[in-house]
N, C-alpha and C positions, 0 to 999 in steps of 0.2 A: 142649503149648504152642500147638498150632495154633489153639486157640479163644481165645487170649488177645488182649486189646485192645492198643491202642497205648500206649506209655509215657506215664505222666502223665495217662491218660484212663480213662473207664469201660471195662470189658471189652466185647468185641464182643457185639452183641445178636443173639439168634436170630431176631428179627423186628421189624417196625416198632412193635409194641405194647409193647416194653420201655420202661421209664422210668428216668430218671436218679435218682429218689428211692431206688430199691433200691440203686444203686451207692454213693450218698453215705453210706448208713448204715454201710458198711464203709470204713475208711480205705484209700484206693487203695494197694495194695502197691508199685506202681512209684514213687509219690510218696514213700512212706515208706522206700524203698530197703532193705526188710527181706529181700530175696533171693527173694521169691515169683515175681517177674518178672525173669528174667535174660536172656531172649532177645529181641532186637529183632524185633518182628512184621513189619517191613518187609523185612528181608533174612535173618532167621533166624540171625543171629550173636549171640554174647553181647555185652552192653553193656560198653563200656570204662569205666574209672574217670572219664574226662573227661566222659562223659555225665552221671553223677551229680553231678559238680561243677557243670556248666552247669545241670542241673535245679534245684539249690538256688538258683542265681542267677535262673532263670526264675520261680521261685515267689515271689521278692521283688519282681517287677515289679508296678506298680499294676494292669495289665490282668488279672493272674492272679485277682484277687478277683471278676472278672466271668465266670469260666469256666463255672460251673454255669448261670448265667442264659443265657449265649450258647448253650451246647450244648442247653439246653431249647428255645430259640427255633428253633435249627437243625433240631431233630427235630420241630418243630411243623408246622403247616399253611401258614405264611406262606412265600411264595416269595422275599421280600426281607427281609433283616435289616439294620438300620442300626446301625453302631457309631460312637459319637461320643466323642472324647477328645483331650486336648492331645498335643503331640509328646513323645517321650521316655518313653512309658508302656509300650512293648512291643507295640503293636497290630500293626505290620507283620511281626513275627516270630512271634508267638503265634497270632493269628487264623488264618492259613493252616495252621498245624500242627494246630489243633483241627479245622479243616475236613477235613484229611486223615484225622484219627482218625475223623471222622463217615463219610467215604467208605469207610474200611477196615471200619467196623462193618457196612456194607452190601455188603462184598466188592466195592466199586467197581462195583456193578451199574449205576449211573447215569452213571459216568464218573470222570475224574480231577479234580484241583483245579488251577485256574489263578489266579494272583494278579498283577494288572496294577500297573505302576508308571508314573508320568508321565515318569520319567527313566530311561534305559537303565542309567546308572551305578548307580542305586539298586537296580535289579533284580539286577544282578551282585553287588553287595555283600550284599544280603539273602539271596540264594541260598547264598552262601558261609557266612554265619552260621547259617542254618537247617539246612543240611546238617550242620554241626558239632554243633548242638544235638540233632539227631535221630540222631546217631551213624551217619551215612550218607555215601556218597561223592558229591561233586558230579559231575553228569553221568550218574548212574545213577538212583536213586530221586528225588533232588532235582536239578532242572536250571534253566537260564535260557535265554531266547530273546529276543534283542534284534536290531536291524537288523545284518545281516551277521555275526551270530554266534549259532549255535544249539547250545547245550550240553545237549541232551536226547536220550534214546534211547527205545526201546520200553519200557524198564523205568521210565521217569519217571512218578511218580504225583503229584508236586507241582512245578508249573512256574511260576517267576517270569518274567514277560515284560513288555516295554514295552506300553503300551496301544495303540500303533500296530500292533504285531505281531498282537495279538488281533483288532483290527479288520480287518486284512488277511486273517486266517485265516477271517473270516466270508464272504469272497468265494467260497471253495471249500466252506465248511461253514456255511451261514447260521444253522443252529440249534445250532451248537457241540455236536454230539452226543457228542464224545469227552469232554466235561466234565460232571461231576455238580455241581460247585460252582465259581462264578466270584467271585473277590474283587476288587472295584474299590477299590484303595487310594488314599489321598490325593485323594479326589474334590474337595476344596476347591481344588486347584490349577487346576481348570477348563481343562485342556488340551482341544484339539479332539477327539482320539480318545476321551478319557474321557467328555466330554459326549455324544458320539454313541453310545457304548456304553451309556450310561445309558438312552437312549431306545430303542435297538434291543433291549436285553435285556428291557425290559418287554414287547415284542412276542413275543420268544422264549418267555417264561414262559407266555404264553397257549397256545402250541403244545406246550410241554414242561413241564407242571406239576411234574415230578419235579426239575427244575433248581432249585438254590438260588443266589441272588445276594446277596452280602454287600457292602454299601457302607460303606467306612470313611472318616470325615471328621473335621474339627475341629469343636468346638462351635459356631463362628460360622456354619457352613453347615447345622447339624442341622435347624433348622426348615424351611428352604427345601427340603432334600432329602426331608424327611418328607412335605411336601405333594406334591412331585413324584412320589414313589414310592407314593402312595396310603395314607399313614398306616401304615407297617409297624411291627413291634415295634422298640424302640430299646434298645440296650445302652450305658449311659453309663460310661465309664472314668474313675476319679478321677485327679486330677493327681499328679505325681511327688513332691510334698512341699510344703513352705512356699514361697510366692512369693518371688522374689529381691528384694533392695533395688533400687529403681528410681531412677536419677539422670538428670537432664536437663542438657545443657550447651548454651549458646548457640552458634549456627552459627559455626564457626571462620572467621576472616578469611583464613587462608592455605590453605584447602582442606580437605576432609574426609579425604583420604588422609593428608596430613601430620598432621592432628589424631589420626587413628586410630593411626598409628605411634607418636606421642608417648604416647598413652594406654596402649598395650601396654608401652612401656618404663617408664612410671611404675609400672604394676602389678608388673612384674618387679623393679624397684628396691625396692619395699616388701616384697618377699619373701613376699607372701601366697600360700598354696598354691592349686593348681588350674590347669587348662589354660584357655586363652583362645579364644573363638570370635568372629571378627571378620567382620562383614557389610559388604561394599562394593557398588558399583553394577555393575561389569562385570569381565570377565576381564582387560582391560588394566589396570584399577586394582588387581586382585588381584596381578598380576605385578609391577607398579610398587611396591606396598606390601611385598611379600615381599623384593624387592631392597633396599628402604630399611631394613627392620628388620634384615636380615642384615648390612648395612653398619654400622649403628649398634651392633649386638650385639658386634661385634669390640672396640669400645672400652669395653665394660662390665666391671665388676669380676668376675673369674673366680669369686670367692666366692659370687656370686649364683646360680651353677649354669648349665648350658647352656640355650640357648634354641633350640628346633627349630621352624622356620617351615615350614608345610605348606600349599601352595595346594590348593583344592578347587573344581574346576569341570569341566564335561564334557571339556575338552581334556586333563586329566591322565590319563584312562583308568584302567587298573588301579592306577596309583600312588595312587589315592584310598584304597586299603586301608591305606596307611601310618597313617592316622588311628586305626586300630583296633589297631595293634601294641602288644603288652603291654610295659610298661616293666620293666626288671630291678628286682628287689626292692632298695629303698634308693636308687634312682636319684632325683636331684634335677632331672632334665630337665623343663623346662616346654614344652608344645606350644602353638603359636599356629596355629590353623587359620583361614586367610584364605579366605573364600568369598563367595557372593552368594545370589541367590534359590534356587539348587539345594538349599541346606541349610535352607530355611524349614521344611520338614517332614521331609525325609529326613536320614539320617546322624546319628542320635542318639548322643550321647557322654555317658555318665554321669559322667565326670571333669571336665566343663567347669564352672567356677565363676565365670567372667567372660564376659559377652557385651557386645560393643561394636557398636552398630548405627548405621550412617551414615544410615539412613532413606531411602536413594535406590536406584533401580534404573535400568539402561539397557536399554530394550526396543526391538525393531524393530516398528513399527506399520504395517500395510499400508494404503495408500490406493487403493481401486479406481478412482478417477477418473483417476489418473495411472499406474496399474499399477506402483507402486514403493513400497518401504518407506522409512520415516523413522526414524532413531535418535532416541529420545525419552528424555531424562534426567528422571525424574519421582519424586515421593514414593511410597514403598510404601503399602500400605493399613494401616488400623488392625489388621485381623485378622493381617496378616503381622507387624506390630510386636509384637503380643501373643504370637504363636507364637515369635518370636525371644527374647522376654523369658523365656518358659517354659523355654528351654534352660538357664537358670541356676537353675531351681528344683531343689529337692532337700533333702536333710538332711546337713549344714547348708545353708541357702539361700545362693546366691551373690549376684552383683551384676550388674545390667544398666545399662550406660551408653549413653544415647542422645545422639548428637552433634547434637541439635536441641532446641529449646525445647519446653516443654509447650504453649505457645500454637500453635506450628507443628503439633504433633501434633493438637490439637483442630480447627484451622482448615484445614489443607491435606491431611491424610491422608484419603482416601476410606474408607468403612466396609469395603469388600471389594475385592479385585483385579478388574480387568476380565476377563471371560471371553475366552479366546484366540480363540474363534470370531468375535468382533467386531473382531479386530485382525490377522487372518491372511488370506492369499489362499485362496479356497475352491475353486480349480480342481481341485486334487487330491482334495479331499473329495467334490465333486460327481461327479467321474469314478468314485470308489469307490462312492458311493451308487447311481449309475446301474447299476453292475455288480451291485449287490444288488437290482436291479429296483425300486428306489424312484424311479420316474420323476418324481414331484412331490415337491419338498422339503417341501411342506406335510404330507406323510404322515409325516415323521420328527419325533419328539417331542424338542424341545430344551428345556433349562432356560432358556436365553435364545436366542430365534430370531435367526439371522444377519440383518444388514441386507439389505433387498430389493436395494439397489444392488450389494452385494457378490455376491449370488447371480446377479443379471443379468449382471454383468461376467464371472463364472466361466462361465456358460452361453455367453456371447458368445465368450469365448476358446476354449472347447472346440469351438464351431461353426466358428470360423476354422481350427482345427486338423483339421477334417473328422472329429471324434470323434463327432458327432451326426448322425442322419439327419433327414429332413424332419419326422418326428413328435416329435423331441426325445429319442428313445431312442439308445442307443449304436449307432454304425455298426460295420462290420467293423473299420475302423481303430481306433475307440474301444475295442472289446473287446480288441484286441491291445495297445493302449496301457495298459489297466488291468492287464495281466499283469506289467508291469514295476514294480519298487519305486522309481519315479522320478517327478519332476515331469512333468506332461503334455507340456510343450514338449520336454524332453529325450527322453521316450519317442517322440515323433513324429519327432525328428531321427534317432533310432536306427532306427526303422522305415524312414525315407526312405533311410538308408544302404544298405538292401538293394537299392533300385532303382538307386542310384548307384554300386554296387560299391565301397564303402569301409567295410564292416562292421568289419573288424579294427581299423581306426584309430578309428572312432566308438565302439566298445566301450571301447577304452583311454581315449578322451577322456571318455566318460560316467562311467567309474570315477574318473578324476582329478577331475572336477567334483563328484562325489558325496562323495568322501573329504574330510577336512579339508584346508585349505590346506597345500601341501607346503613352502613357503618358511619358513625359520627365520631371524629377525634375527641376523646375525653380530655378534660382539663388535667394538667400535670398532677394535681393533688389527688385526683380520683383514678388515675391511670391504672394503678395496681389493683384496686378493688374492682374496676370494670373488667380488667383482664380475667380475674378470677371468675366473675359471673359469666363472661362470655364462654369460658372453657366448658361450662355446663351445657352450652348449646352446640359445641363442636361435635361433628359426626366423624367417626373413625375412617369412613370410606371417602372423605374428600369434601371440598368446598361446595360442590353442587348439592350434596346431601345436607350440608350445614345450612345452606340457604332455605331448603325445604323445612328443616328443623325450626329455623327462626320464624318463617312464615306461619307454621303451625302453632308455635308458641304464642305468637302475636294474636292469632285468632282465639286460642284458648284463654288468653288473658283479656279477651273482649276489647282489643285495641286500646289497652290502658296506657296512657301517656307516662304514668309513673314507672311502669315496667320498661318502657322504651328508654327513659332517662337512666335507670339503673344499669341497663345493658349497653348504653351509648349507641342506640340504633335510632334511625329516623322514622318516626311515626308517619310522617307525610309520605315517605317512600314506600312504606309497607301498606298504607291505605291505597296508594296508587297501584301497587301490585295486586291488591284485592280487586280493584276495578278492571285491570288488564285481564286478570284470571276469569272474571265473569264474562268479559268480551270474548275471550278465546273459547270458553265453554259454549257460549251462544253460537259462535261460528260452527263449532263441531256438531252441535245439535241441528243447526240449520242444514248442514250438508250430510247429516245422518251418519257421522262417524261414531263407532262404539266407544263408550266411556266405561272403563273397568272400575270396580269398587276399590276403595283405598286399601293398601296393604303395606304402608311404609313401616320399615323396621325389620321386615323379614329378609332372610338371606336371598331368597328367590327374587324379591322385589328389588334389592340392591343390584343383583345381576341383570335384571331386566332394564332398569334405568340406565346402567352402563351400556347395554346393547343399543338402547334407543339413542343415547347420546352419540355413540360411535357411528350410528347410521347417518347422522347429520354432520358430525364434527370430525370425521376421520382424517380431514386435512389439517387438523389442529392437534397434533400429537407430538410429544417430545420425549427424549430418552436421556436419562442421567448417564453421562459418558464416563464418569470417573468415581461415582459413588459419593461425591461431596456436594451435590446440588447444582452442578453445571449441566444444564439441560440443552441438548441440541435439538432443534426442530427438524422433523423428518422431511418436510417439504423444501427446506433450504438449510444452509449451514450456520445460521445464526445461533449463538448460545445465549440462553436467558436463565433467570433464577426464579425461585419461588418468592411470592410477595411476602412482606413481613407479617401480614394478617392471615396467612395461609394456615389452615388447621394443622398441617404437618409440622409447622414450626412452633405453634402455640401449645401443643399438647404436652402434658407432663405425666410421667417422665418422658424425656425425649426418646424417640424411636427412629429406626432407619427411615431414610427418605425413599419414597416410591421410585423404582427404577424406570417405569413407563407411566406417563401422565397424559391426560386429555385436558386441554385448556380452552377457555372461552374466548379470550382476547390476548393479543400481544401487540404492544406498541414500542417501537424502538425509541428509547428516551434515556434520560440520565440513569435511571435505576435498572432498566432492561428487565423488568419483571413480567412474568406471565400473570394473567388475571383469572381467577376462579379455576382452581386446579383440582382434579380428582385422579386417583390411581386407576389404571386399567391393566388388563392382561393382554400381552401382545398377540396371543392366539386369536383374540376377538377381532383384531385387524384383518387377519388372514381369513377368518370366517365371514365377516360382515362387509369387508371392502376389498375383496380380492382383485377386482378390476383395476383399482389404483395401485395397491401395494405389491401385487405380483407382476404387474405389466407396465405401470407408468412411473413408479417411484424412481427418481434418479439413482444411479449407482452410488452406494455408500455402505458403511459398516452396518447401519440399521437395516438396509435392504437385505444384506447377506444374512443377518440374524433371522429376519422374517422368512426368507427362502428356506433356510435350514429348519426353522420351526415348521414350515409347511411340509417339508419332506418327512419330518418325524410324524406329523399328524397323518399324512397319507399312509406311512408305513404302519401306524397303529390301526388305521381303518382297513388296511389290506390283510391284517392278521385274521385268519378265519376264526369265527366264534364257534361255539358248540353246534355241530350240525343239527339243523332242524328242517323238517319237511316244508316249513313256511319260508324258506330262504328267498324264494323268488318274490314272495309278497313283501318281505322285509326290504329287498332291493328296490322294489317299486316305491316303498315308503320313503327310502333315502332319497330317491330321485325327486319325489314330490317335495321333500323338505328343502332340497337344493333350489327348487323353483321359487320358494318363499324367501330366499336370502335377499336382503336389501342391498342394492349396489351402492 
């Protein structure tokens, strides 16, 4: 059996000259399940009955008809193979398995198989399914690698990973030598890492001709990618069946969420079989819609059968797998999966017969001029609308209800979605590319080039953070910053904490800022009690310190879920923060950065944490212009407010609002609130970021105040102290201290 090929595939070849024609003449015994192949070639164990059951299902997928053609191209001379097909055809599960069969036929001589996904949740979900189909254990031969979770071992031969993780891997292995095949899945999503990988892998192929790159996309992007990749062979996957019935409905007067809920209930009352897939604009709308449907379902006739409502967005984590749970035989339960752009291409469900599409999405769009994001509610693209409609295709075909008119579709929906590289802050990307020795962004091949203004702003920000040297290459500080899986500002603050002896606290804070928000909205009946308990966790010096307080309290209570419920905080988010914290400490130990002992609670420690934060976040400072909570941001003229959950608004009795604050994030939205706010003293800006605040800050009242403050500080410094014979030595000490100031 040692010479047998992978299940459902041609037998292993003795050399590169073998051809698929010879194998196709014989009916593959594994596919026929006639007993000739009984041992799994990946782990040497006999196949289970479930393997053959799933194999029958796999052979019915539309993508299966293209297997011979795909394998022929994979064994050919082309380094890139383009696979084009609609969603729900089996591309994301079958293509990587066929690539693994190809790698096995070569005894993995050129390396393993990696399959990237634009969304971490999709990578996790697909790895679970593929491990099941291959009759293997997840975490052994098949694994996944997403931010803060690596479920792979030295045995792993097929790795599903987020595109971000593979891109980070290139910083330590630029030629990806451990991989023989790289599959870039869902390239039409146009995420920044996937777009960058497309360009970088073209260069890698010139240096590693044995590498195979498979680009999987929707038909809408096929021609564009074919041109970009140099006219590679294309494998076209047929659709999953007859197109669904398409219905348009005029925009609802009472809002699309209410209209979507009503459409779900109408379908359920008609007792038409099939599950429902509902697309809304945002996570907030998803949660609101789920609650509304569950409330209305209570009053429905029990004879209609149960209605199970399942939210699907990045925040649900592993609970996303519930959408794949098999119903008991004879069950009348109908599932309603409420989602947004996450399921445009990922999470295919063969039992969906109804798609309801709101036609809208809420996206954060970065504006480099003001260094802030804006929340934009906008129409989806035509290609997204077509992809959503295809989810109801099949036999028999289903129905797609669009909650907008045909005229709206024709006039307002763009042909394709905007590439993320045109809507995202590029500081983190530029830092990573500099680490890859791509000094000039013009050397990197992009499907769509980033705007020059965005690139200049990213380079300017990195220069302010002292990440670049005089030649525009990474400085020592920049190289260390690139080691951390964090935004550059947070990386710089963490590095500064080594100088200011507050590493233990900054690592906890960085972990809390990286993990998802820890606060959970309490039920109305418990709101007052929860607010009282939360006040005990508030720190008088600001939200950053409150986050450290919460993390420490969670650890002291041994991650007790009961404690989390009492304080309405997310145990899952806090556990993730613990994982991130351990990762960051591991990086610091690996690159031999000093870790100071904990000192949280002392006045000196508070001052040091503020200094470390300003070293990274000096561009995110705001000043109360009228004493009533109207904060103008120093880098631009926008006015914002403190968030309702801010410690300065919750504390009792109420006290004065801080005149100067440092904030973690600001998004231009309906509430225009800063996120995670702590008070700072303005003289710290003059001391720790003079390069920006005394030279580059645009003319404003805030700049005048800082210049005046600087003059006073200089005047105080110039006042002669009590004459001492060691004055010259003291002067040298002052000069030495100046050298240590972080820019």
